[in-house]
matplotlib code that plots the C-alpha trace (Angstrom):
import matplotlib.pyplot as plt

x = [8.9, 5.5, 5.8, 3.9, 6.0, 9.2, 8.0, 7.3, 10.7, 12.3, 10.3, 11.5, 15.1, 14.7, 13.5, 16.2, 18.8, 17.7, 16.7, 16.9, 13.9, 11.7, 8.0, 5.6, 2.5, 1.5, -0.8, -2.7, -3.8, -7.0, -8.2, -7.8, -6.0, -2.5, -1.3, -1.3, 2.1, 3.5, 2.9, 5.1, 8.7, 9.9, 13.0, 12.7, 10.5, 10.5, 8.7, 6.9, 8.8, 12.0, 10.9, 11.5, 8.3, 6.0, 2.6, 2.2, -0.8, -2.5, -5.4, -5.4, -4.5, -2.5, 1.2, 2.4, 5.1, 6.0, 6.7, 8.7, 9.0, 7.6, 4.2, 4.3, 7.7, 6.1, 7.9, 5.3, 5.3, 2.6, 1.3, 0.5, -1.7, -2.8, -3.3, -6.8, -8.3, -10.1, -6.7, -6.3, -4.0, -4.5, -5.6, -2.3, -0.7, -3.3, -2.4, 1.3, 2.0, 0.2, 2.3, 5.5, 4.8, 4.2, 7.5, 9.3, 8.2, 4.7, 2.5, -0.6, -2.4, -4.2, -6.5, -8.2, -10.3, -12.9, -16.3, -19.9, -22.3, -25.2, -26.5, -29.2, -27.6, -24.3, -23.3, -20.4, -17.4, -18.3, -15.6, -16.7, -14.7, -14.9, -16.2, -16.6, -16.7, -18.3, -15.9, -18.2, -18.2, -14.5, -12.2, -10.4, -6.7, -6.1, -7.4, -4.9, -2.0, -1.6, 1.7, 2.4, 5.2, 2.5, -0.4, -2.8, -4.9, -8.2, -7.7, -10.4, -12.2, -14.5, -12.7, -11.0, -11.0, -9.4, -11.9, -9.1, -7.9, -11.5, -11.5, -8.4, -9.9, -13.2, -11.4, -9.2, -12.3, -14.0, -10.9, -10.9, -14.7, -14.6, -17.9, -17.2, -19.6, -19.3, -20.3, -19.7, -17.7, -18.5, -16.0, -16.9, -14.6, -15.2, -14.2, -17.8, -19.9, -22.8, -26.4, -29.3, -30.6, -27.2, -27.1, -30.5, -29.1, -25.9, -28.0, -30.2, -27.0, -26.0, -23.4, -23.1, -20.5, -19.2, -15.9, -13.4, -10.6, -9.7, -11.6, -9.2, -6.2, -7.7, -8.1, -4.4, -3.3, -5.4, -4.0, -0.5, -1.5, -1.6, -3.9, -6.1, -8.2, -9.8, -11.4, -13.6, -14.0, -17.6, -17.0, -20.5, -23.9, -24.3, -26.4, -30.1, -29.6, -28.4, -29.8, -26.3, -24.3, -21.2, -17.7, -14.1, -13.6, -16.3, -14.5, -11.3, -13.1, -14.9, -11.6, -10.0, -12.8, -12.3, -8.5, -7.9, -10.2, -8.7, -5.1, -5.9, -7.6, -5.0, -2.1, -3.5, -4.6, -1.1, 0.4, -1.6, -0.8, 2.8, 1.8, -0.1, 1.2, 1.7, 3.2, 4.2, 6.1, 5.0, 4.4, 5.5]
y = [21.7, 20.0, 16.7, 14.8, 16.2, 15.4, 11.8, 11.6, 12.9, 10.3, 7.6, 8.9, 8.9, 5.3, 4.1, 6.0, 4.3, 1.0, 1.9, 4.6, 3.2, 6.0, 5.0, 6.8, 4.9, 4.1, 1.1, 0.2, -3.4, -4.0, -7.1, -10.2, -8.4, -8.4, -11.3, -8.9, -7.7, -11.2, -10.6, -7.5, -7.5, -7.1, -5.0, -4.9, -5.8, -3.6, -4.7, -2.0, -3.0, -1.9, 1.7, 3.8, 5.1, 3.4, 2.2, -1.6, -3.3, -5.8, -7.1, -10.8, -11.2, -8.0, -8.8, -5.4, -4.6, -2.4, -4.2, -2.1, -3.0, -2.7, -3.2, -2.8, -1.1, 1.5, 1.8, 1.0, 0.9, -1.4, -1.7, -5.2, -4.3, -0.9, 0.7, 1.3, 3.8, 1.0, -0.5, 2.3, 4.5, 8.3, 9.4, 11.1, 7.7, 6.0, 8.3, 8.4, 5.6, 7.6, 10.7, 8.6, 7.1, 10.6, 11.9, 8.9, 10.1, 8.6, 11.0, 8.6, 6.9, 3.7, 2.7, -0.7, -2.2, -4.8, -3.2, -4.1, -3.5, -1.2, -0.7, -3.3, -4.1, -5.3, -8.8, -10.3, -10.4, -7.3, -4.7, -1.1, 1.9, 4.7, 7.9, 9.9, 9.3, 10.2, 10.6, 12.4, 9.4, 9.5, 12.3, 14.2, 13.5, 17.2, 18.2, 20.1, 22.3, 22.3, 21.0, 23.7, 21.6, 19.0, 21.2, 24.1, 24.6, 24.2, 21.8, 21.5, 18.1, 18.7, 16.0, 13.6, 10.7, 11.8, 11.7, 10.9, 8.0, 6.8, 6.9, 4.8, 2.2, 2.1, 1.6, -1.2, -2.9, -2.7, -4.1, -7.2, -7.5, -7.0, -6.0, -2.8, -1.1, 2.6, 4.3, 6.3, 4.8, 5.6, 5.1, 4.2, 3.7, 0.0, -2.6, -3.7, -4.2, -1.8, -2.3, -2.6, 0.8, 2.4, 0.8, 2.4, 5.8, 5.4, 4.5, 7.5, 9.6, 8.3, 5.6, 2.5, 0.7, 0.9, 0.0, 0.9, 2.6, 4.5, 7.8, 9.3, 8.1, 9.9, 13.1, 13.0, 12.3, 15.0, 17.5, 16.6, 17.0, 13.3, 12.1, 9.4, 6.4, 3.6, 0.2, -1.6, -5.4, -5.9, -8.7, -9.0, -7.4, -5.1, -5.8, -5.9, -6.4, -10.0, -12.4, -13.9, -12.9, -10.8, -12.1, -11.2, -14.7, -13.9, -10.7, -12.6, -15.4, -12.9, -11.1, -14.4, -15.0, -11.6, -11.8, -12.6, -9.9, -7.4, -8.2, -7.8, -4.5, -3.0, -4.1, -2.8, 0.5, 1.1, 0.3, 3.0, 5.5, 5.6, 7.4, 10.1, 13.6, 13.7, 16.5, 18.5, 15.7, 13.4, 9.9, 8.2]
z = [34.1, 34.1, 36.0, 33.3, 30.6, 32.5, 33.0, 29.2, 28.4, 30.7, 28.8, 25.5, 26.8, 28.1, 24.7, 22.8, 25.0, 23.5, 19.9, 17.2, 15.4, 14.1, 13.5, 11.2, 12.2, 15.8, 16.0, 19.2, 19.2, 21.3, 23.2, 21.1, 18.3, 19.6, 17.4, 14.4, 15.5, 14.8, 11.1, 11.0, 9.8, 13.4, 14.1, 17.9, 20.8, 23.9, 27.1, 29.0, 32.1, 30.4, 30.0, 33.1, 34.6, 32.0, 33.1, 32.8, 31.2, 33.6, 31.4, 30.4, 26.7, 26.7, 26.3, 27.5, 25.0, 22.0, 18.7, 16.2, 12.6, 9.1, 7.5, 3.7, 4.2, 6.5, 9.9, 12.6, 16.4, 17.7, 21.2, 22.2, 25.1, 26.1, 29.5, 30.7, 33.1, 35.0, 35.9, 38.4, 36.5, 36.3, 32.9, 32.1, 32.5, 30.3, 27.4, 28.1, 25.5, 22.8, 23.6, 23.7, 20.2, 18.8, 20.3, 18.8, 15.4, 14.7, 12.7, 12.3, 15.1, 14.1, 17.0, 17.4, 20.1, 20.9, 21.5, 22.3, 19.5, 20.2, 16.7, 15.9, 12.5, 14.2, 14.9, 16.8, 14.6, 12.6, 11.9, 12.5, 11.3, 13.9, 12.4, 15.7, 19.4, 22.7, 25.6, 28.1, 30.5, 31.2, 32.4, 29.6, 29.5, 29.0, 32.5, 34.5, 33.5, 29.7, 28.4, 25.8, 24.2, 23.2, 22.0, 22.6, 25.7, 23.8, 20.9, 18.2, 18.1, 15.1, 13.1, 15.5, 13.0, 9.8, 6.9, 4.4, 6.5, 6.6, 2.8, 2.7, 5.1, 3.2, -0.1, 1.2, 2.6, -0.8, -2.5, -0.3, -0.2, 3.6, 5.1, 7.0, 9.3, 10.3, 13.5, 16.7, 19.5, 23.2, 26.0, 29.5, 32.5, 33.0, 34.1, 34.5, 31.4, 30.9, 32.2, 29.7, 30.8, 30.1, 26.7, 25.9, 27.0, 24.9, 21.8, 22.4, 22.5, 19.1, 20.0, 17.8, 19.9, 23.4, 25.0, 27.8, 25.9, 22.7, 23.0, 25.6, 23.5, 20.4, 22.4, 23.5, 20.0, 18.4, 21.0, 19.7, 16.0, 15.0, 12.3, 13.6, 12.4, 14.2, 13.8, 16.4, 16.4, 17.5, 20.0, 21.4, 21.4, 24.3, 27.4, 26.7, 23.0, 23.4, 26.1, 26.6, 29.7, 28.9, 29.5, 28.5, 27.0, 24.4, 23.5, 22.7, 20.8, 18.6, 17.9, 16.9, 14.4, 12.8, 12.9, 9.2, 7.9, 10.4, 9.4, 5.7, 6.3, 8.6, 6.4, 3.2, 4.8, 6.3, 2.9, 1.2, 3.9, 2.8, -0.3, 1.6, 2.4, 6.2, 8.2, 5.2, 3.5, 0.7, 1.9, 5.1]

ax = plt.figure().add_subplot(projection="3d")
ax.plot(x, y, z, "-o")
ax.set_aspect("equal")
plt.show()
C-alpha cells in the first residue's frame, strides 16, 4: 500500500475512533479568520495533536484544530489553522488535512486565506473571490506515485474553482451589499514576503493576489473530485505597491476588520449550498 495513503487511512481511523460526524462542507479558515468557527453550532472540537500522524500547525494565530458542527443546518468541518509548506512539511503532509476531510464525507471545499493585493484596484480589507489560480511556484501535491484510490494520474484543472459556487458567493454578496472583488490567486512557498520585482512578475503573469497557501490544497481536492470555492481577505498591498513594510500583524489586523463581512458571506453561501445537487444527490 502507498505510504501516504496508509498514513491517510490511519488519520481517518483516528478521527472515527472519536466521532461519527459526517461533514458535507470542508471549510479552511486562513490567517486572522479562525474565529468564524466560534459562530458555528459546534458538535465537537478535535485538536490536531489528537490525530495519529497528523501534521501540526505552528503559525501564530492558527489554533490547530478541527471544529465540527453546523452552519445553516449544513454539517461543516472547519480547520482553525492550516499547515503550510514553509513550516517544513512535505507537500503530501500539507494537503493531508484536505484529503482527510474528503474521506470523512465532505463534498465541497471552501478555502479562505489572507493574501497580498497585487491588483491596483484592491485595498486592505477587501474580499476577493478566487476565480482561478497559479501554482507554478510550489511543488504539485500530486508528484510521486499516484494514489489511485483518491483520483486519476492526470486530473483536469480547467475549472478548479466551481463556476456555480462562484455564482452562489456572488449572489450572497449582492444580497448583503458586500463589495466583492474577483481575481486570480498565486501561491508562493513563503515564509518571506515577496520582493517588489517578484510582485511585478506575478502581476505580469495575471495574478491579482498572492499568498503562501491554498493553491496546493485546491489541486489535491480537485484530484479527489471535490467542488471548490475560495475567498481571499486582502490583508495588505503587496511589496512595491504600498510603501509600508509588510508584517504578519498587519495580516491579522486586516482580517479582523473584514471579519463581519466575511462571516455574513460565508454563512449565507454555505446555507445556499445545501439546496444544490452535489455528488449525484439533491442538496447537502
